[in-house]
C-alpha positions as CSV (number, residue, x, y, z in Angstrom):
1,M,147.6,104.8,122.9
2,G,150.8,105.7,124.6
3,S,152.9,103.5,122.1
4,L,150.8,105.3,119.3
5,Y,151.6,109.1,120.5
6,A,155.3,107.9,121.2
7,N,155.8,106.7,117.8
8,N,154.2,109.9,116.3
9,N,156.7,111.8,118.3
10,Q,159.1,109.8,116.9
11,I,158.3,110.2,113.0
12,C,157.9,114.2,113.8
13,R,161.7,114.0,115.0
14,V,162.7,112.3,111.7
15,Y,161.0,114.8,109.6
16,V,162.3,117.7,111.6
17,L,165.8,116.4,111.4
18,F,165.8,115.6,107.9
19,F,164.2,118.8,107.3
20,L,167.1,120.7,108.8
21,G,169.8,118.7,106.8
22,F,168.3,119.1,103.9
23,L,167.6,122.7,104.3
24,A,171.5,122.8,105.1
25,V,171.9,120.9,101.8
26,N,169.8,123.6,99.8
27,Y,171.0,126.6,101.2
28,T,174.8,125.5,100.7
29,I,173.9,124.9,96.9
30,F,172.0,128.0,96.5
31,Y,174.0,130.4,98.2
32,G,177.1,128.7,96.4
33,T,175.5,129.3,93.0
34,Y,174.5,132.7,93.6
35,T,177.9,133.5,94.4
36,L,179.6,132.1,91.7
37,F,177.2,134.0,89.1
38,G,177.8,137.4,91.6
39,V,174.1,137.6,92.2
40,E,173.1,139.2,95.5
41,P,170.6,136.9,97.7
42,G,167.1,138.3,98.2
43,L,163.5,137.6,98.5
44,G,163.7,135.2,95.3
45,F,166.6,133.4,97.0
46,Y,165.0,132.6,100.2
47,T,161.6,131.8,98.6
48,L,163.0,129.4,96.2
49,L,165.4,127.8,99.3
50,V,162.4,127.2,101.6
51,I,160.2,125.7,98.6
52,A,163.1,123.3,97.6
53,A,163.9,122.7,101.1
54,V,160.5,121.3,102.2
55,S,159.3,119.9,99.2
56,Y,160.6,116.1,100.0
57,P,159.2,115.9,103.4
58,L,156.1,118.1,102.8
59,A,155.5,115.4,99.6
60,A,155.9,112.6,102.0
61,M,153.6,113.6,104.4
62,I,150.9,114.5,102.0
63,E,151.3,111.2,100.1
64,R,150.8,109.5,103.5
65,V,147.4,111.1,103.9
66,V,146.0,111.7,100.5
67,S,147.4,109.8,97.5
68,N,146.4,110.6,94.0
69,N,148.0,111.1,90.4
70,Y,148.7,114.6,91.5
71,T,150.2,113.9,94.7
72,R,152.0,111.2,93.0
73,V,153.8,113.6,90.6
74,F,154.5,116.0,93.5
75,Y,156.4,113.5,95.2
76,T,158.2,112.1,92.2
77,V,159.6,115.7,91.3
78,A,160.7,116.0,95.2
79,S,162.3,112.8,95.5
80,S,164.0,113.4,92.2
81,W,165.1,117.1,93.6
82,M,166.5,115.2,96.5
83,G,168.9,113.0,94.4
84,I,169.8,116.3,92.1
85,S,170.5,118.3,95.2
86,F,173.3,116.0,96.0
87,Y,174.4,115.8,92.7
88,V,175.0,119.6,92.7
89,L,176.6,119.5,96.1
90,T,179.2,117.1,95.1
91,V,180.2,118.6,92.1
92,M,180.2,121.9,93.9
93,A,182.6,120.4,96.6
94,V,184.8,119.1,93.6
95,Y,185.0,122.6,92.4
96,W,186.0,123.7,95.7
97,L,188.7,121.5,96.0
98,L,189.9,121.9,92.5
99,S,189.8,125.8,93.3
100,I,192.8,125.4,95.8
101,F,195.0,125.0,92.8
102,I,193.2,126.2,89.8
103,K,191.5,129.4,89.3
104,I,188.4,129.3,87.3
105,P,186.1,132.3,86.5
106,G,182.8,132.1,88.8
107,E,180.6,132.2,86.0
108,V,182.2,129.3,84.3
109,A,182.5,127.3,87.0
110,G,178.6,128.1,87.7
111,T,177.7,127.1,84.4
112,I,179.8,123.9,84.4
113,I,178.3,122.7,87.8
114,I,174.7,123.2,86.8
115,V,175.4,121.4,83.0
116,L,177.6,118.8,84.7
117,S,174.7,118.1,87.4
118,A,171.7,118.1,84.8
119,L,173.6,115.5,82.8
120,L,174.6,113.1,85.7
121,S,170.7,113.6,87.0
122,G,169.4,112.8,83.5
123,Y,171.4,109.8,83.1
124,S,170.4,108.5,86.8
125,L,166.8,109.1,85.8
126,I,167.1,106.9,82.7
127,N,169.1,104.4,83.9
128,S,167.0,103.6,87.3
129,G,164.2,102.7,84.7
130,H,166.2,100.0,83.0
131,I,166.0,96.4,84.3
132,D,169.2,94.1,84.0
133,I,168.6,90.4,83.8
134,K,171.7,88.8,85.5
135,H,172.5,85.2,85.5
136,V,174.7,83.9,88.1
137,N,175.8,80.1,88.7
138,I,175.7,79.0,92.1
139,P,177.1,75.4,93.2
140,L,175.1,74.4,96.2
141,N,175.9,71.2,98.5
142,G,173.5,68.4,98.5
143,L,171.6,69.6,95.1
144,E,171.0,66.3,92.9
145,R,170.1,68.4,89.9
146,K,170.2,71.8,88.6
147,V,167.4,74.4,89.6
148,R,166.6,77.6,88.2
149,A,165.5,80.6,90.9
150,V,164.9,84.0,90.9
151,Q,165.8,86.2,93.3
152,L,163.7,89.8,93.6
153,S,164.7,92.4,96.2
154,D,164.0,96.0,97.2
155,I,161.1,96.6,94.7
156,H,159.8,99.5,96.9
157,I,156.2,99.5,95.4
158,G,154.8,102.7,96.5
159,S,154.5,106.4,95.3
160,I,157.1,106.0,92.5
161,R,157.1,102.4,91.6
162,N,153.4,101.2,91.6
163,S,151.6,98.3,90.8
164,E,152.4,98.7,87.0
165,Y,156.3,98.4,87.7
166,L,155.6,95.2,89.7
167,E,153.6,94.0,86.5
168,E,156.7,94.5,84.5
169,V,158.6,92.8,86.9
170,V,156.4,90.0,87.1
171,E,156.6,89.8,83.1
172,K,159.9,89.8,82.8
173,T,160.4,87.1,85.7
174,N,158.1,84.8,84.2
175,K,159.7,84.7,80.8
176,I,162.8,83.4,82.5
177,D,160.7,80.5,83.8
178,P,162.1,79.9,86.9
179,E,161.1,77.0,89.3
180,L,160.8,79.2,92.5
181,V,160.9,83.0,93.2
182,L,162.6,84.3,96.1
183,I,161.7,87.8,97.5
184,T,164.3,89.3,100.0
185,G,162.5,92.2,101.8
186,D,161.5,96.0,101.0
187,M,158.7,94.8,98.3
188,V,157.0,97.5,100.4
189,D,158.2,101.3,100.1
190,G,156.1,103.1,102.5
191,S,155.7,106.1,100.7
192,A,152.2,105.7,100.1
193,R,149.1,104.0,101.4
194,L,148.6,100.2,101.0
195,H,146.0,98.8,99.3
196,T,145.0,95.1,98.7
197,H,145.2,95.4,95.1
198,T,148.5,96.9,94.9
199,F,150.7,93.6,94.9
200,N,147.8,91.5,92.9
201,A,150.4,91.1,90.1
202,I,152.3,88.6,92.2
203,N,149.5,86.2,91.6
204,Q,150.6,86.2,88.0
205,L,154.0,84.4,88.6
206,K,154.0,81.0,87.5
207,A,156.6,79.7,90.0
208,P,156.0,79.3,93.8
209,V,156.9,82.7,95.6
210,F,158.7,82.8,99.0
211,F,158.8,86.1,100.7
212,I,160.7,87.6,103.6
213,M,160.2,90.9,105.5
214,G,162.5,93.5,105.3
215,N,163.1,96.8,107.0
216,H,160.5,98.6,105.0
217,E,157.9,96.4,105.8
218,T,159.0,96.6,109.5
219,Y,158.5,100.5,109.3
220,E,155.0,100.1,107.5
221,G,154.0,97.8,110.3
222,L,153.9,94.1,109.8
223,D,150.1,93.8,110.8
224,E,149.4,96.2,108.0
225,V,151.6,94.6,105.5
226,L,150.3,91.0,106.3
227,R,146.8,92.3,106.0
228,V,147.5,93.6,102.7
229,L,149.6,90.6,101.5
230,R,146.7,88.1,102.7
231,G,145.5,87.5,99.2
232,V,148.7,87.4,97.6
233,K,149.8,83.9,96.5
234,M,153.0,83.5,98.5
235,K,154.7,82.1,101.2
236,I,156.0,84.5,103.7
237,L,158.9,82.9,106.1
238,R,158.9,84.3,109.4
239,D,161.9,82.6,111.0
240,Q,161.2,79.4,110.0
241,M,162.1,76.6,107.4
242,V,160.1,74.7,104.3
243,E,161.1,72.6,101.9
244,F,160.5,72.6,97.9
245,N,161.6,69.9,95.8
246,G,164.1,69.1,98.3
247,I,165.7,72.2,99.2
248,Q,165.6,73.7,102.5
249,I,164.5,77.5,102.2
250,I,164.9,79.5,105.6
251,G,163.4,82.8,105.8
252,V,164.8,85.1,108.8
253,E,162.9,88.2,109.2
254,Y,164.3,91.5,109.6
255,S,165.6,92.3,112.8
256,F,167.5,95.0,115.0
257,E,168.8,92.5,117.2
258,R,172.5,91.7,117.2
259,N,173.1,87.8,116.2
260,H,169.5,87.4,115.2
261,M,170.5,85.1,112.2
262,K,172.4,82.9,114.4
263,N,169.4,82.8,116.9
264,V,167.1,81.7,114.5
265,L,169.2,79.3,112.7
266,S,170.1,77.7,115.8
267,K,166.4,76.7,116.7
268,V,165.8,75.4,112.8
269,D,166.1,71.7,112.3
270,I,168.5,72.1,109.0
271,D,169.4,68.5,107.3
272,Q,173.2,68.8,106.6
273,S,172.5,66.2,103.7
274,K,170.0,68.4,101.6
275,P,170.7,71.8,100.0
276,S,169.5,74.7,102.1
277,I,169.0,78.6,101.3
278,V,168.6,81.1,103.8
279,L,166.8,84.5,102.8
280,Y,167.6,87.5,104.9
281,H,167.3,91.2,103.8
282,T,170.3,92.5,105.5
283,P,174.0,91.2,104.1
284,T,175.3,90.4,107.0
285,E,175.9,87.3,109.4
286,L,177.4,85.4,106.6
287,E,179.6,83.5,109.2
288,A,176.7,82.3,111.1
289,T,175.2,81.2,108.0
290,A,178.0,79.1,107.4
291,D,178.3,77.8,110.7
292,A,174.8,76.4,110.5
293,G,175.9,74.7,107.6
294,V,173.6,76.6,104.8
295,G,174.8,76.5,101.4
296,L,173.7,79.8,100.2
297,Q,172.6,83.0,101.7
298,L,170.5,85.6,99.8
299,S,170.8,89.4,100.7
300,G,169.6,92.8,99.4
301,H,168.9,96.1,101.2
302,T,172.2,97.8,100.1
303,H,170.9,98.8,96.7
304,A,174.4,98.8,95.9
305,G,174.7,102.2,96.9
306,Q,172.1,103.4,94.4
307,M,174.0,106.4,93.2
308,L,177.1,108.1,93.6
309,P,178.5,108.9,96.1
310,F,176.7,106.9,98.4
311,N,178.0,103.8,96.5
312,Y,181.5,104.5,98.4
313,L,179.5,105.3,101.8
314,V,177.6,102.1,101.6
315,R,180.8,100.2,101.3
316,L,182.1,101.5,104.6
317,M,178.8,100.3,106.2
318,F,178.8,96.9,104.8
319,R,181.4,94.6,104.5
320,Y,179.0,92.5,101.5
321,M,177.7,95.2,99.4
322,N,176.8,93.9,95.9
323,G,177.2,90.5,94.0
324,M,178.7,87.0,95.1
325,Y,181.0,86.4,98.1
326,K,182.0,83.2,99.9
327,Y,183.0,82.2,103.3
328,K,184.1,78.6,103.9
329,D,181.4,76.3,101.8
330,T,178.8,79.0,102.1
331,Y,177.9,81.5,99.2
332,L,176.1,84.8,99.7
333,Y,174.5,86.8,96.8
334,V,173.7,90.2,97.6
335,S,171.0,91.9,95.3
336,P,171.6,95.6,94.1
337,G,167.7,95.7,94.4
338,T,164.9,95.4,91.4
339,G,163.7,99.1,92.5
340,T,165.0,102.1,94.4
341,W,164.2,104.0,97.3
342,G,164.0,107.8,97.6
343,P,165.1,109.4,94.2
344,P,164.4,107.3,91.1
345,M,167.9,107.6,90.0
346,R,170.7,105.2,89.7
347,L,174.7,105.8,89.3
348,G,177.0,103.1,89.6
349,S,174.4,100.6,90.0
350,R,171.3,99.1,88.0
351,C,168.0,97.9,88.8
352,E,168.3,94.1,89.0
353,I,166.3,90.7,88.6
354,T,168.8,87.7,89.3
355,V,168.5,84.5,87.8
356,L,170.1,82.1,89.9
357,D,171.2,79.0,88.2
358,L,171.8,76.3,91.2
359,E,174.2,73.8,90.2
360,A,175.5,70.5,92.3
361,S,178.6,71.4,94.2
362,K,181.4,69.4,92.7
363,A,183.0,69.0,96.3
């Protein structure tokens, strides 16, 4: 009971901090826009400000309690506004910098900011609805024949991307005809309550499925996630190894602990003569993977920044952000994600289903 109370308090603090931060963002963009057009803020200004600032945290709380078609529309609009507001703030910040050197009339600047933000937002919303099929060739030590696998990551099934989106992902994956499907975490979004039927589409995949927990499964609660996935035909790897057609697949569960990968791999009996793949949600500890003699690490988590300007911020946080990397004889592929978190928007990145064409290493 005490832990539940503490958890609820922590959630409340997160919502309060988010609201205050989002309130500051909205105040900045609304006040800046009003000032550019020479309009004095009044009752309408403060009413609009409060509605905009409270929209996302309110929608998120409602979705966790009562989820239906109306609340999902509200949540989608509120999430989209969160993305739009950051575009407006970014374009406005660029204007403030340029205004030091170039004098632009307020109404002209305000119009440009609104139009440019609308264009960026519209493109981002449309772009996030497309799924790229990306082919990657990876040499794997110990592999005797070519193997085609598919990596899915960060699908984020919830209020915005629901079971219909998962069905689309499954349909596209089946057309690729892989021998195995590897899901590297965050299949759950955490925005809406989970139901046992939500992930039934996974059962339609023709290839065996291997799955590891990501941070959003941890936030949702591992027991709840396991309950919902009980009837889904896939192997959930929790700091363990299985062998599939001669390939050693090691699933390392998401953890806040330092050196978690190193600690898990040290307890796994890896046969160095056989090909091996480690699934780990965050693109970290590649050195530990290489030291353990694993040939390939598959990760996600970063969303490749998802949308500008966060692409640059995420790159500062993660050395390995998107795509292929190599350390010693070990490869790492970081998926930009098959879905989106928060705003259903992408700019500077695409949703991706990754086709991994594994081939014998020439070495």
